[in-house]
N, C-alpha and C positions, 0 to 999 in steps of 0.2 A: 504494500500500500504506500502511496505517496500523498502527502497532504500539503496544500499550499494556501497561503493567505492571498486572496484575489487582489487586494489593494497593493501588496508588495510584490506580486508576481511580475516579472519583467515584461515589458511591452515594447513595441516598435512604433515610433511616430511615423505615420504615413501621410505624405503630402504636406503642403504648406498653405498658409492663408486660410481662406474660407473652408477648405477641405481638410484642415488639420484634424487628425483623430489619432487615437492610440489603439493598436490591435495587440491583443495578447493571445498568442498561439498556445492553447492549453493542452491539446492532444493532436498528434500526427505521427507518421512513421518515424520521424527523427527528433521529436520534441522530448521534453522531460517526462511526460506521460506518453508512452508509445502506443499508438493506435494504427495498425497497418492498413486499415481499409477506409479511413475517413480522417478529416481534420476538423477540429473544433476550437473555437476561439471566442474571445470577448472583444467587442469594439466599444470604445468609450468616446462619445462625441459631446462636446460642450455646446451650449445654446449658441445659435448663430453659425454653426458649422455643419458639414455634412459629408457625404460620400457621393461623388459624381456618378451619373448613370454609367453603368458598365455592364458587360455581359461576359462573365468568366468563361473562357472557352473550355468545353468539355467537363463542366462541373454542374451538379445539381446543388442547391443550397436551401437550407432551412434556417429560419431566424426566429428567435423568441425575444420579445421586449421584456427585460427583467425590471428595469426602472426607467422612468421618464416616458417620453413619447416622441414619435418621429412621423414625418410625412413621407410616405413611400411613393416614388415616381417611377414610371416605366418608360417614359419618353419625355424629351425636353418640352416644356410648356404645358404638360398635362396638369390637371387639378390636383392630382395626388390623392392618396388615401391615408387618413390618420390612423396610426397604429399606437396603441398605448400599452401600459404595463399589463402583462398577461396575454397579449395577442401574439400569435405566431403565424407564420406564412412561409410558403415554399416557392422555389423557382425551378423550372425545368432547365435542361441543358441550354446554354447560350441565351437564356431569357433576360432581356435588359432590365435593370433596376438600379435605383439610387435612393439615398435617404437624406433627409434634412431635419435637423433638430430645431424646430420652431418654438419649442417649449422654453421654460425658465429654469429647468434643472438638467443636470448631466444625464445623458442617455447611456444606458448600459444594455447592450444587445448581444445575446449569445448566438453564434452562428455555427453551422456544421456544413462542410463541403464533402461531397462524394463525387469522384475519388479525390484523394488528398493532394495530388501533385501541385495544383495551382497555388494553394495556400502555402505549401512548403516553399516554393520559389519566391513568393511575395514577402513572406514574413521572416523566415529563417535566413534566407539569402539576401534579404533587403533589396529585392527586385520589384519595385512597385511602379506601375505604369501611369498612374493618374497624378 
């Protein structure tokens, strides 16, 4: 068994400016908690920041809003869908999506990628595209 404190667990700052956020890769084939078939992490987004619309190639993704709220967008200029604490949602292979924290508190969102390769490259190897 491995136990970690989520607040002190190391994270990777991804992007700058309005898209500044912290990703914490919790489980994957090569992380501290090894999971050969998936990657799981936590994204932390402050109010007024977000994750631009993207479509991770070759990944399915499931997200759970643990704390705070976010507006989910699937294309530039759409109205978006409000997701709040306790909501969860999923994306099929290559399905575009992005998030924006329009709330007043920090957003904590748990994500899971299947298969894990894209998350490994982005967060362990610090290869982020946005």
